[in-house]
C-alpha positions as a LaTeX table, in Angstrom:
\begin{tabular}{lrrr}
\hline
Residue & $x$ (\AA) & $y$ (\AA) & $z$ (\AA) \\
\hline
Unk1 & $-0.09$ & $-0.19$ & 0.10 \\
Unk2 & 1.00 & 3.38 & $-0.05$ \\
Unk3 & 0.94 & 4.00 & 3.56 \\
Unk4 & 3.33 & 0.84 & 3.83 \\
Unk5 & 5.59 & 2.68 & 1.15 \\
Unk6 & 5.96 & 5.54 & 2.59 \\
Unk7 & 7.15 & 3.88 & 6.13 \\
Unk8 & 9.58 & 1.90 & 4.28 \\
Unk9 & 10.99 & 5.21 & 2.48 \\
Unk10 & 10.86 & 6.87 & 6.05 \\
Unk11 & 13.10 & 4.30 & 7.72 \\
Unk12 & 15.23 & 3.78 & 4.55 \\
Unk13 & 16.17 & 7.33 & 5.33 \\
Unk14 & 17.62 & 6.79 & 8.63 \\
Unk15 & 21.47 & 6.58 & 9.28 \\
Unk16 & 20.99 & 4.36 & 12.66 \\
Unk17 & 20.16 & 0.87 & 12.28 \\
Unk18 & 16.71 & 0.26 & 14.70 \\
Unk19 & 15.37 & $-2.65$ & 16.07 \\
Unk20 & 11.45 & $-2.45$ & 15.45 \\
Unk21 & 8.35 & $-3.80$ & 16.82 \\
Unk22 & 4.96 & $-3.89$ & 15.15 \\
Unk23 & 1.84 & $-6.10$ & 15.27 \\
Unk24 & 1.31 & $-5.57$ & 11.41 \\
Unk25 & 3.18 & $-8.74$ & 10.32 \\
Unk26 & 3.28 & $-7.67$ & 6.70 \\
Unk27 & 5.00 & $-4.59$ & 7.48 \\
Unk28 & 7.40 & $-6.38$ & 9.98 \\
Unk29 & 8.28 & $-8.64$ & 7.17 \\
Unk30 & 9.17 & $-6.20$ & 4.83 \\
Unk31 & 11.06 & $-3.68$ & 6.98 \\
Unk32 & 14.05 & $-5.99$ & 6.98 \\
Unk33 & 13.65 & $-7.08$ & 3.25 \\
Unk34 & 13.70 & $-3.23$ & 2.11 \\
Unk35 & 15.51 & $-1.58$ & 4.91 \\
Unk36 & 18.68 & $-2.32$ & 6.93 \\
Unk37 & 16.53 & $-2.22$ & 10.14 \\
Unk38 & 15.37 & $-5.48$ & 12.02 \\
Unk39 & 12.15 & $-6.43$ & 13.64 \\
Unk40 & 11.40 & $-8.63$ & 16.53 \\
Unk41 & 7.78 & $-10.05$ & 14.83 \\
Unk42 & 7.81 & $-10.33$ & 11.05 \\
Unk43 & 5.82 & $-12.83$ & 9.13 \\
Unk44 & 4.02 & $-15.82$ & 11.39 \\
Unk45 & 5.88 & $-18.54$ & 9.45 \\
Unk46 & 9.54 & $-16.70$ & 9.70 \\
Unk47 & 9.37 & $-15.54$ & 13.38 \\
Unk48 & 10.35 & $-17.75$ & 16.23 \\
Unk49 & 7.68 & $-17.81$ & 18.88 \\
Unk50 & 5.54 & $-15.79$ & 17.31 \\
Unk51 & 2.50 & $-16.49$ & 19.30 \\
Unk52 & 4.43 & $-15.34$ & 22.42 \\
Unk53 & 5.51 & $-12.19$ & 20.77 \\
Unk54 & 2.52 & $-11.14$ & 19.53 \\
Unk55 & 0.96 & $-11.68$ & 23.27 \\
Unk56 & 3.67 & $-9.60$ & 24.39 \\
Unk57 & 3.10 & $-6.80$ & 21.90 \\
Unk58 & $-0.62$ & $-6.88$ & 22.35 \\
Unk59 & $-0.14$ & $-6.62$ & 26.12 \\
Unk60 & 2.48 & $-3.48$ & 25.47 \\
Unk61 & $-0.34$ & $-2.00$ & 23.61 \\
Unk62 & $-3.16$ & $-2.32$ & 25.61 \\
Unk63 & $-2.07$ & $-2.42$ & 28.95 \\
Unk64 & 1.38 & $-0.69$ & 28.92 \\
Unk65 & 2.92 & $-4.04$ & 29.78 \\
Unk66 & 6.71 & $-3.56$ & 29.29 \\
Unk67 & 7.55 & $-7.27$ & 29.42 \\
Unk68 & 8.36 & $-6.90$ & 25.83 \\
Unk69 & 11.04 & $-4.23$ & 26.24 \\
Unk70 & 12.55 & $-6.19$ & 29.09 \\
Unk71 & 12.70 & $-9.85$ & 26.91 \\
Unk72 & 13.88 & $-7.70$ & 24.03 \\
Unk73 & 15.91 & $-4.41$ & 25.58 \\
Unk74 & 17.42 & $-3.47$ & 22.28 \\
Unk75 & 13.89 & $-2.51$ & 20.85 \\
Unk76 & 14.09 & 1.42 & 19.90 \\
Unk77 & 11.34 & 1.83 & 17.47 \\
Unk78 & 7.47 & 1.05 & 17.63 \\
Unk79 & 5.42 & 1.08 & 14.38 \\
Unk80 & 1.68 & 1.12 & 15.48 \\
Unk81 & $-1.90$ & 1.54 & 13.62 \\
Unk82 & $-4.30$ & 4.52 & 14.18 \\
Unk83 & $-6.33$ & 2.10 & 16.34 \\
Unk84 & $-3.25$ & 0.96 & 18.46 \\
Unk85 & $-2.35$ & 4.79 & 18.44 \\
Unk86 & $-5.64$ & 5.48 & 20.11 \\
Unk87 & $-5.24$ & 3.03 & 22.96 \\
Unk88 & $-1.67$ & 4.05 & 23.34 \\
Unk89 & $-2.71$ & 7.75 & 23.93 \\
Unk90 & $-4.63$ & 6.81 & 27.04 \\
Unk91 & $-1.92$ & 5.68 & 28.73 \\
Unk92 & 0.59 & 7.96 & 30.62 \\
Unk93 & 3.62 & 5.88 & 29.69 \\
Unk94 & 3.59 & 6.70 & 26.19 \\
Unk95 & 3.26 & 10.38 & 26.58 \\
Unk96 & 6.79 & 11.15 & 26.87 \\
Unk97 & 8.02 & 8.99 & 23.50 \\
Unk98 & 8.86 & 11.03 & 20.63 \\
Unk99 & 6.68 & 10.58 & 17.48 \\
Unk100 & 9.06 & 10.29 & 14.32 \\
Unk101 & 6.52 & 9.75 & 11.61 \\
Unk102 & 2.87 & 9.36 & 10.77 \\
Unk103 & 0.42 & 8.57 & 7.97 \\
Unk104 & $-2.91$ & 7.73 & 7.49 \\
Unk105 & $-2.40$ & 4.12 & 8.58 \\
Unk106 & 0.87 & 3.91 & 10.48 \\
Unk107 & 2.60 & 5.82 & 13.61 \\
Unk108 & 6.59 & 5.46 & 14.42 \\
Unk109 & 7.62 & 5.99 & 17.56 \\
Unk110 & 10.88 & 6.18 & 19.51 \\
Unk111 & 10.70 & 4.00 & 22.63 \\
Unk112 & 11.81 & 5.62 & 25.91 \\
Unk113 & 11.30 & 4.10 & 29.32 \\
\hline
\end{tabular}
């Protein structure tokens, strides 16, 4: 989609290599294929422990449960959908994060604990 393409374009312009979390498995699959960045959760068939990682990610977004950040301490970016973004804004935990990018479908945040 155009939204996915603009995310990939933004990421490809970044000098630093990022470790990224996202619940969008298709985007999680495309990021390491088309940029220098790595994802924790990609396509289900190619992601070890995908069910556990998806649960950790869902709990992170819906409950601000930081278990995924403890399990994968090198994560420094999160890509979320507009629906997930609305859930996140209800939590104080996410308020000090820096929004780096947004389009109609996705938001990219720098993770700060």
